[in-house]
FIKOLVO-21219 format. One record per residue (C-alpha): chain; x, y, z; residue number from 1. Coordinates in nm, 4 decimals. Layout:
# FIKOLVO-21219
<site unit="A" px="X" py="Y" pz="Z" pos="NUM"/>
...
This chain:
# FIKOLVO-21219
<site unit="A" px="5.5299" py="5.7856" pz="15.4101" pos="1"/>
<site unit="A" px="5.6913" py="5.7553" pz="15.0652" pos="2"/>
<site unit="A" px="6.0255" py="5.8599" pz="15.2104" pos="3"/>
<site unit="A" px="6.0168" py="5.5760" pz="15.4607" pos="4"/>
<site unit="A" px="5.9284" py="5.3232" pz="15.1932" pos="5"/>
<site unit="A" px="6.2206" py="5.4483" pz="14.9851" pos="6"/>
<site unit="A" px="6.4553" py="5.4168" pz="15.2832" pos="7"/>
<site unit="A" px="6.3260" py="5.0673" pz="15.3544" pos="8"/>
<site unit="A" px="6.3708" py="4.9799" pz="14.9885" pos="9"/>
<site unit="A" px="6.7261" py="5.1170" pz="14.9683" pos="10"/>
<site unit="A" px="6.8273" py="4.9507" pz="15.2932" pos="11"/>
<site unit="A" px="6.7148" py="4.6107" pz="15.1683" pos="12"/>
<site unit="A" px="6.7917" py="4.6172" pz="14.7989" pos="13"/>
<site unit="A" px="7.1207" py="4.4272" pz="14.8431" pos="14"/>
<site unit="A" px="6.9562" py="4.1526" pz="15.0432" pos="15"/>
<site unit="A" px="6.7751" py="3.8509" pz="14.9163" pos="16"/>
<site unit="A" px="6.4401" py="3.9884" pz="15.0394" pos="17"/>
<site unit="A" px="6.4284" py="4.3372" pz="14.9012" pos="18"/>
<site unit="A" px="6.1902" py="4.5382" pz="15.0035" pos="19"/>
<site unit="A" px="5.4821" py="5.6602" pz="15.2414" pos="20"/>
<site unit="A" px="5.6495" py="6.0471" pz="15.2146" pos="21"/>
<site unit="A" px="5.7426" py="6.1373" pz="15.5680" pos="22"/>
<site unit="A" px="5.6668" py="6.4974" pz="15.4971" pos="23"/>
<site unit="A" px="5.6071" py="6.7456" pz="15.7681" pos="24"/>
<site unit="A" px="5.3307" py="6.9153" pz="15.5746" pos="25"/>
<site unit="A" px="5.1300" py="6.9764" pz="15.8937" pos="26"/>
<site unit="A" px="4.8162" py="6.8425" pz="15.7244" pos="27"/>
<site unit="A" px="4.7337" py="6.6138" pz="16.0184" pos="28"/>
<site unit="A" px="4.7823" py="6.8950" pz="16.2658" pos="29"/>
<site unit="A" px="4.5461" py="7.1183" pz="16.0702" pos="30"/>
<site unit="A" px="4.2915" py="6.8391" pz="16.0474" pos="31"/>
<site unit="A" px="4.3091" py="6.7424" pz="16.4141" pos="32"/>
<site unit="A" px="4.3211" py="7.0897" pz="16.5638" pos="33"/>
<site unit="A" px="4.1541" py="7.3086" pz="16.3039" pos="34"/>
<site unit="A" px="3.9143" py="7.4525" pz="16.5613" pos="35"/>
<site unit="A" px="4.2117" py="7.5738" pz="16.7670" pos="36"/>
<site unit="A" px="4.3744" py="7.7245" pz="16.4596" pos="37"/>
<site unit="A" px="4.0582" py="7.9095" pz="16.3635" pos="38"/>
<site unit="A" px="4.0154" py="8.0243" pz="16.7213" pos="39"/>
<site unit="A" px="4.3667" py="8.1745" pz="16.7049" pos="40"/>
<site unit="A" px="4.2510" py="8.3591" pz="16.3940" pos="41"/>
<site unit="A" px="3.9549" py="8.5047" pz="16.5813" pos="42"/>
<site unit="A" px="3.6936" py="8.2729" pz="16.4330" pos="43"/>
<site unit="A" px="3.4837" py="8.1355" pz="16.7181" pos="44"/>
<site unit="A" px="3.1466" py="7.9795" pz="16.7909" pos="45"/>
<site unit="A" px="2.9266" py="7.8586" pz="16.5058" pos="46"/>
<site unit="A" px="3.1524" py="8.0211" pz="16.2470" pos="47"/>
<site unit="A" px="3.4398" py="7.8072" pz="16.3691" pos="48"/>
<site unit="A" px="3.2429" py="7.4857" pz="16.3229" pos="49"/>
<site unit="A" px="3.1147" py="7.5993" pz="15.9832" pos="50"/>
<site unit="A" px="3.4635" py="7.6718" pz="15.8519" pos="51"/>
<site unit="A" px="3.5872" py="7.3389" pz="15.9887" pos="52"/>
<site unit="A" px="3.3065" py="7.1558" pz="15.8086" pos="53"/>
<site unit="A" px="3.3854" py="7.3272" pz="15.4788" pos="54"/>
<site unit="A" px="3.7555" py="7.2508" pz="15.5238" pos="55"/>
<site unit="A" px="3.6780" py="6.8794" pz="15.5589" pos="56"/>
<site unit="A" px="3.5024" py="6.8835" pz="15.2215" pos="57"/>
<site unit="A" px="3.7569" py="7.0806" pz="15.0192" pos="58"/>
<site unit="A" px="4.0436" py="6.8306" pz="15.0512" pos="59"/>
<site unit="A" px="3.8568" py="6.5214" pz="14.9231" pos="60"/>
<site unit="A" px="3.7175" py="6.7179" pz="14.6258" pos="61"/>
<site unit="A" px="4.0654" py="6.8269" pz="14.5138" pos="62"/>
<site unit="A" px="4.1965" py="6.4783" pz="14.5861" pos="63"/>
<site unit="A" px="3.9360" py="6.3178" pz="14.3625" pos="64"/>
<site unit="A" px="3.9994" py="6.5660" pz="14.0815" pos="65"/>
<site unit="A" px="4.3748" py="6.5071" pz="14.0934" pos="66"/>
<site unit="A" px="4.3459" py="6.1277" pz="14.0987" pos="67"/>
<site unit="A" px="4.0987" py="6.1098" pz="13.8108" pos="68"/>
<site unit="A" px="4.2368" py="6.3742" pz="13.5757" pos="69"/>
<site unit="A" px="4.5999" py="6.4547" pz="13.6588" pos="70"/>
<site unit="A" px="4.7853" py="6.1851" pz="13.8520" pos="71"/>
<site unit="A" px="4.8975" py="5.9756" pz="13.5539" pos="72"/>
<site unit="A" px="4.9578" py="6.2812" pz="13.3363" pos="73"/>
<site unit="A" px="5.1968" py="6.4792" pz="13.5541" pos="74"/>
<site unit="A" px="5.3826" py="6.1917" pz="13.7181" pos="75"/>
<site unit="A" px="5.4970" py="6.1684" pz="14.0773" pos="76"/>
<site unit="A" px="5.8062" py="6.3825" pz="14.1382" pos="77"/>
<site unit="A" px="5.6783" py="6.7132" pz="13.9984" pos="78"/>
<site unit="A" px="5.3655" py="6.7279" pz="14.2179" pos="79"/>
<site unit="A" px="5.5736" py="6.6294" pz="14.5216" pos="80"/>
<site unit="A" px="5.8333" py="6.8997" pz="14.4536" pos="81"/>
<site unit="A" px="5.5708" py="7.1630" pz="14.3804" pos="82"/>
<site unit="A" px="5.3657" py="7.0465" pz="14.6773" pos="83"/>
<site unit="A" px="5.6596" py="7.0774" pz="14.9164" pos="84"/>
<site unit="A" px="5.7361" py="7.4311" pz="14.8016" pos="85"/>
<site unit="A" px="5.3710" py="7.5350" pz="14.7820" pos="86"/>
<site unit="A" px="5.2842" py="7.4064" pz="15.1291" pos="87"/>
<site unit="A" px="5.5926" py="7.5708" pz="15.2762" pos="88"/>
<site unit="A" px="5.5028" py="7.9078" pz="15.1243" pos="89"/>
<site unit="A" px="5.1430" py="7.8760" pz="15.2444" pos="90"/>
<site unit="A" px="5.2591" py="7.7952" pz="15.5988" pos="91"/>
<site unit="A" px="5.4968" py="8.0913" pz="15.5991" pos="92"/>
<site unit="A" px="5.2101" py="8.3171" pz="15.4938" pos="93"/>
<site unit="A" px="4.9916" py="8.1620" pz="15.7640" pos="94"/>
<site unit="A" px="5.2583" py="8.2303" pz="16.0256" pos="95"/>
<site unit="A" px="5.2897" py="8.5925" pz="15.9140" pos="96"/>
<site unit="A" px="4.9143" py="8.6376" pz="15.9396" pos="97"/>
<site unit="A" px="4.9108" py="8.4684" pz="16.2793" pos="98"/>
<site unit="A" px="5.1692" py="8.7139" pz="16.4057" pos="99"/>
<site unit="A" px="4.9483" py="9.0074" pz="16.3088" pos="100"/>
<site unit="A" px="4.5950" py="8.8933" pz="16.3850" pos="101"/>
<site unit="A" px="4.6315" py="8.8864" pz="16.7643" pos="102"/>
<site unit="A" px="4.6693" py="9.2631" pz="16.7925" pos="103"/>
<site unit="A" px="4.4427" py="9.3587" pz="16.5036" pos="104"/>
<site unit="A" px="4.0950" py="9.4992" pz="16.5509" pos="105"/>
<site unit="A" px="3.7863" py="9.5722" pz="16.3467" pos="106"/>
<site unit="A" px="3.7898" py="9.5234" pz="15.9717" pos="107"/>
<site unit="A" px="4.1648" py="9.4572" pz="15.9669" pos="108"/>
<site unit="A" px="4.1207" py="9.1615" pz="16.2010" pos="109"/>
<site unit="A" px="3.8387" py="9.0271" pz="15.9842" pos="110"/>
<site unit="A" px="4.0572" py="9.0552" pz="15.6735" pos="111"/>
<site unit="A" px="4.3480" py="8.8806" pz="15.8423" pos="112"/>
<site unit="A" px="4.1183" py="8.6040" pz="15.9685" pos="113"/>
<site unit="A" px="3.9848" py="8.5457" pz="15.6174" pos="114"/>
<site unit="A" px="4.3383" py="8.5380" pz="15.4774" pos="115"/>
<site unit="A" px="4.4417" py="8.2913" pz="15.7481" pos="116"/>
<site unit="A" px="4.1534" py="8.0603" pz="15.6590" pos="117"/>
<site unit="A" px="4.2462" py="8.0877" pz="15.2912" pos="118"/>
<site unit="A" px="4.6027" py="7.9695" pz="15.3483" pos="119"/>
<site unit="A" px="4.4923" py="7.6804" pz="15.5708" pos="120"/>
<site unit="A" px="4.2553" py="7.5747" pz="15.2950" pos="121"/>
<site unit="A" px="4.5364" py="7.6204" pz="15.0427" pos="122"/>
<site unit="A" px="4.7566" py="7.3796" pz="15.2379" pos="123"/>
<site unit="A" px="4.4796" py="7.1207" pz="15.2192" pos="124"/>
<site unit="A" px="4.4294" py="7.1746" pz="14.8452" pos="125"/>
<site unit="A" px="4.8003" py="7.1465" pz="14.7677" pos="126"/>
<site unit="A" px="4.8393" py="6.8399" pz="14.9872" pos="127"/>
<site unit="A" px="4.5384" py="6.6761" pz="14.8201" pos="128"/>
<site unit="A" px="4.7044" py="6.7245" pz="14.4802" pos="129"/>
<site unit="A" px="5.0488" py="6.6034" pz="14.5816" pos="130"/>
<site unit="A" px="5.1422" py="6.4085" pz="14.8931" pos="131"/>
<site unit="A" px="4.7888" py="6.2991" pz="14.9786" pos="132"/>
<site unit="A" px="4.7318" py="6.0581" pz="14.6888" pos="133"/>
<site unit="A" px="5.0894" py="6.0138" pz="14.5632" pos="134"/>
<site unit="A" px="5.2302" py="5.8830" pz="14.8913" pos="135"/>
<site unit="A" px="5.0083" py="5.5757" pz="14.8629" pos="136"/>
<site unit="A" px="5.0668" py="5.5213" pz="14.4901" pos="137"/>
<site unit="A" px="5.4411" py="5.5802" pz="14.4805" pos="138"/>
<site unit="A" px="5.5110" py="5.3659" pz="14.7863" pos="139"/>
<site unit="A" px="5.3813" py="5.0587" pz="14.6053" pos="140"/>
<site unit="A" px="5.5264" py="5.1488" pz="14.2647" pos="141"/>
<site unit="A" px="5.8923" py="5.1688" pz="14.3664" pos="142"/>
<site unit="A" px="5.9086" py="4.8371" pz="14.5493" pos="143"/>
<site unit="A" px="5.9312" py="4.4945" pz="14.3855" pos="144"/>
<site unit="A" px="5.6584" py="4.2458" pz="14.4568" pos="145"/>
<site unit="A" px="5.8761" py="4.0443" pz="14.6947" pos="146"/>
<site unit="A" px="5.8749" py="4.3230" pz="14.9533" pos="147"/>
<site unit="A" px="5.5794" py="4.5369" pz="14.8486" pos="148"/>
<site unit="A" px="5.3534" py="4.4206" pz="15.1301" pos="149"/>
<site unit="A" px="5.6144" py="4.4599" pz="15.4025" pos="150"/>
<site unit="A" px="5.7428" py="4.7877" pz="15.2616" pos="151"/>
<site unit="A" px="5.3975" py="4.9420" pz="15.2444" pos="152"/>
<site unit="A" px="5.3193" py="4.8188" pz="15.5946" pos="153"/>
<site unit="A" px="5.6468" py="4.9644" pz="15.7248" pos="154"/>
<site unit="A" px="5.5800" py="5.2990" pz="15.5572" pos="155"/>
<site unit="A" px="5.2226" py="5.3142" pz="15.6845" pos="156"/>
<site unit="A" px="5.3088" py="5.2113" pz="16.0400" pos="157"/>
<site unit="A" px="5.6017" py="5.4473" pz="16.0896" pos="158"/>
<site unit="A" px="5.5559" py="5.7218" pz="15.8305" pos="159"/>
<site unit="A" px="5.1852" py="5.7651" pz="15.8872" pos="160"/>
<site unit="A" px="5.0518" py="5.6338" pz="16.2159" pos="161"/>
<site unit="A" px="5.3574" py="5.6662" pz="16.4421" pos="162"/>
<site unit="A" px="5.4553" py="6.0117" pz="16.3207" pos="163"/>
<site unit="A" px="5.0906" py="6.1187" pz="16.3210" pos="164"/>
<site unit="A" px="5.0554" py="6.0056" pz="16.6819" pos="165"/>
<site unit="A" px="5.3629" py="6.2027" pz="16.7873" pos="166"/>
<site unit="A" px="5.2389" py="6.5201" pz="16.6190" pos="167"/>
<site unit="A" px="4.8922" py="6.4755" pz="16.7659" pos="168"/>
<site unit="A" px="5.0464" py="6.4779" pz="17.1140" pos="169"/>
<site unit="A" px="5.2894" py="6.7686" pz="17.0774" pos="170"/>
<site unit="A" px="5.0831" py="6.9968" pz="16.8547" pos="171"/>
<site unit="A" px="4.8351" py="7.1235" pz="17.1196" pos="172"/>
<site unit="A" px="5.1316" py="7.2245" pz="17.3339" pos="173"/>
<site unit="A" px="5.3088" py="7.3906" pz="17.0442" pos="174"/>
<site unit="A" px="4.9991" py="7.5727" pz="16.9216" pos="175"/>
<site unit="A" px="4.9266" py="7.6919" pz="17.2731" pos="176"/>
<site unit="A" px="5.2776" py="7.8006" pz="17.3717" pos="177"/>
<site unit="A" px="5.4387" py="7.9275" pz="17.0508" pos="178"/>
<site unit="A" px="5.1224" py="7.9766" pz="16.8388" pos="179"/>
<site unit="A" px="5.2119" py="8.0900" pz="16.4845" pos="180"/>
<site unit="A" px="5.5839" py="8.0101" pz="16.5260" pos="181"/>
<site unit="A" px="5.4928" py="7.6411" pz="16.5384" pos="182"/>
<site unit="A" px="5.4401" py="7.6463" pz="16.1608" pos="183"/>
<site unit="A" px="5.8098" py="7.7094" pz="16.1005" pos="184"/>
<site unit="A" px="5.8919" py="7.3599" pz="16.2279" pos="185"/>
<site unit="A" px="5.7048" py="7.2148" pz="15.9323" pos="186"/>
<site unit="A" px="5.8522" py="7.4678" pz="15.6915" pos="187"/>
<site unit="A" px="6.2066" py="7.3813" pz="15.8020" pos="188"/>
<site unit="A" px="6.1473" py="7.0072" pz="15.7684" pos="189"/>
<site unit="A" px="5.9917" py="7.0489" pz="15.4252" pos="190"/>
<site unit="A" px="6.2747" py="7.2575" pz="15.2851" pos="191"/>
<site unit="A" px="6.5685" py="7.0855" pz="15.4560" pos="192"/>
<site unit="A" px="6.4580" py="6.7218" pz="15.4423" pos="193"/>
<site unit="A" px="6.1597" py="6.6531" pz="15.2171" pos="194"/>
<site unit="A" px="6.2563" py="6.8736" pz="14.9205" pos="195"/>
<site unit="A" px="6.6143" py="6.7442" pz="14.8724" pos="196"/>
<site unit="A" px="6.5010" py="6.3862" pz="14.9336" pos="197"/>
<site unit="A" px="6.2342" py="6.4020" pz="14.6634" pos="198"/>
<site unit="A" px="6.4681" py="6.5818" pz="14.4234" pos="199"/>
<site unit="A" px="6.7719" py="6.3563" pz="14.4586" pos="200"/>
<site unit="A" px="6.6288" py="6.0188" pz="14.5609" pos="201"/>
<site unit="A" px="6.2861" py="5.9688" pz="14.4066" pos="202"/>
<site unit="A" px="6.2794" py="5.8061" pz="14.0649" pos="203"/>
<site unit="A" px="6.0746" py="5.9155" pz="13.7665" pos="204"/>
<site unit="A" px="5.8407" py="5.6352" pz="13.6658" pos="205"/>
<site unit="A" px="5.5869" py="5.8182" pz="13.4455" pos="206"/>
<site unit="A" px="5.5548" py="5.7029" pz="13.0833" pos="207"/>
<site unit="A" px="5.7412" py="5.3807" pz="13.1605" pos="208"/>
<site unit="A" px="5.5770" py="5.0551" pz="13.0674" pos="209"/>
<site unit="A" px="5.5627" py="4.7852" pz="13.3304" pos="210"/>
<site unit="A" px="5.8342" py="4.5913" pz="13.1450" pos="211"/>
<site unit="A" px="6.0572" py="4.9000" pz="13.1254" pos="212"/>
<site unit="A" px="6.0144" py="4.9773" pz="13.4929" pos="213"/>
<site unit="A" px="6.0870" py="4.6182" pz="13.5925" pos="214"/>
<site unit="A" px="6.3899" py="4.6225" pz="13.3637" pos="215"/>
<site unit="A" px="6.5169" py="4.9380" pz="13.5333" pos="216"/>
<site unit="A" px="6.4786" py="4.7758" pz="13.8742" pos="217"/>
<site unit="A" px="6.6628" py="4.4629" pz="13.7581" pos="218"/>
<site unit="A" px="6.9408" py="4.6775" pz="13.6108" pos="219"/>
<site unit="A" px="6.9783" py="4.8611" pz="13.9411" pos="220"/>
<site unit="A" px="6.9986" py="4.5315" pz="14.1277" pos="221"/>
<site unit="A" px="6.6662" py="4.5678" pz="14.3015" pos="222"/>
<site unit="A" px="6.5400" py="4.2243" pz="14.2106" pos="223"/>
């Protein structure tokens, strides 16, 4: 969503009316179809629902901790960069486990299932301490007041709801047909699109006073 707001901002900064991160972190897919993912890991029945319930609690807890204690200390770019890399690594590990669990039996299958759950939870934790909260904060910070409402609406409509709808439609097919290989789509997008975009395009706004940040925007011709 933040990526789309940045694009909207850059596209309009030379106009009179200047105006969150579109990151393929797979967090929506995990949230929507977690029961299918756990089923692929061999976790079925009541255990599946129990793990899903715990998963839905872990993310908000980490989100709250990050917002209250860390968000304004570590800035915006570093968590996004670390989050992109961390989520990609976790998804690669999840794919490796998924490739092994189907043919495993006994205690080895149980161990692989537990490891698979761990990495899905890890994706949620990393997302909740990076893209989850920062996409909403950064999208409003980088845009001047004259376009902040429209820019945030644009980012939310396209970067969140539209993209989320597309993934919600294609993910059941992907998870059913290519199973663990589906994760590599998100890994590729993260490393080839999200990571360089955050590194080269996103501005550092931590430790800047409001006057300093506004001055930087005026200097860059964004007002």
